[in-house]
C-alpha positions, 0 to 999 in steps of 0.5 A: 456523186461522192461514194463516201457519203452514200450507201447503196443497198438493194431490196427486192431488186431496187436500189436505195440510199442510206444517209450518214446520220442513220449510220452514226446513230446506230454506231452510237447505240452500239457503243452504249450497249457495249459499255453497259454490258461492260459496266454491268459485268463489272458491278456484279463481279466478285470483289474482295474487301475487309470489314473491321467491326468490334475489334475484329477484321473479316475478309469477305468476297462479295458481289454487293453493290453498296456498303449497306448491301455488303453488311446485310449479305454478311449478317452484320446489323447496322443501326442508327447511331453506329459509326460507318466508313465509307457511308452506307450508300457508297459503291463497293470497290475491290480492296475496300476497307469498311470500318464500323463502330457499334453504338451502345445505350447510355443512361445519364442521371443529371439534375434530378432526371434521366436521359437515354441515348446511343453513342459510340465509344466511351462516354466523356465530359467532352461528348456530353458537352458537345451534346449541350450539357454543361459542367461546372468547374468541379462537377464530375461524371461518374460511372455507376454499376452496369447491368447491360446498359452503361449507366452514369451520373453527373455529380454537381459539386457546389461549395458554400460558406457557413457560420455556425456555433458549437458548444465547448464542453467543460472538464470535471476536475477533482480535488481530494480533502482528507477532512472530508469523510471518504465517499462524500464530495462537493462541487466547489466550481459549477461547470459551464459549457462555453461557446465557439463560432466556426467559420467553415466551407461546406461541400455539397454534391447534388444538394447533399452535404459531404464535407466541411472545411474549418477555416477558423474558430473564434471562442465566444464564451470560454468553458468553465471547468467543474471542480469537485472536492472529494473526501479521502477519509483522513482524520489527521490535522490539515488535509492534502489537497491534490488533483485526482484526474490530472495530477494538478490543481486549477484556478479560473482564468481571466475569461472564466476558464481554468488555469493551472495554479495549485501545485500537486499535494497542496495542503488545506490549512483552514476553511471558513465562510466569507461575504464575497463582493466583486470589484473591477479596475480602479486605475490604481495598483493593489496594496501589494504594488501589483496591478489587479488581475483575475485571481487577485482578492482584497482581504482584511490582513488581520483575518487573512494575511497578504500573500496568502494562497486561497481557493475560493469556491465558485471563483477558483485559485486566488491570492490575497493581494489587496485591501479595502477600507470597507473590508473588515473581518470575514469579508473579501473582494474578488477581482473581475476584468469587466463590470458585466462579470462583477454584476453577475457575481454581485455579493455572495457568501462563499467558502474560502480554503487557505492553502499551504504549498 
């Protein structure tokens, strides 16, 4: 018999053979036991590692098995939302570096509601977009005053085009007249507000208008300035007529606005009442050879010589530059550019002042 394949033992004086597989099994379990002992001793031996949290680094010695156990043993709280590297169930090794970034609560106001959530690091549009929150091209994220909680709001910015009308204020201009007693005054041209249309781009933030940029303005109706004659109390022959507020005088322009026309210090030579009728383009030149325009009046040359400068109340500065077959005596025709203006004027009695420069 091969002695290498059998083992002879004696028990109570009787020989007994032991088979090879029994010996192998015993050896295996012995080896496992030795390895387990080594592993157990390694698992519970002291390890040196560092923990980086909240900008501080802490060097610790620990016999903890996992990252989570290390944090617990060191009294470092770990909550859902915190960022931890390695993961909390990772086994601890000697020389390991644990990084932990604490999350914080954020309150976000958007679209009329509020959201509360925890997040590591500072809040940004990019992080919110990762959470499924959309931003328009000009929308912005703004920080609000903090009181222990990070508060933010999303400002929705919207731009709209808008047309609106706005009145054009008229100015008040004064002429002085030495023939009128001091302290008395008379309105000779009624002031009237104009109207303009404004096209603008309106900026809305969360539905509230915060600004408007004007793109263009278009005058729908010009303002007509008010002209007042104020007495200066002089009894001398002929009065001095001058602008009291601007140092110049005015006349009505083509569109009803007042233009410069009466030089400072002009003299009123005479004043009288006439019947004034409106007329417009006929396709012909005036009696003086010029084309008619606002500020031209037709007169009876025997009463008012051609070329005379006039101030027609409710009309403005004018020049006697035309005649007419039906204009006899104290009658004049005042020129307007449109039939609508002529209809509005019609025929009315007015006071005419002969002006000498």
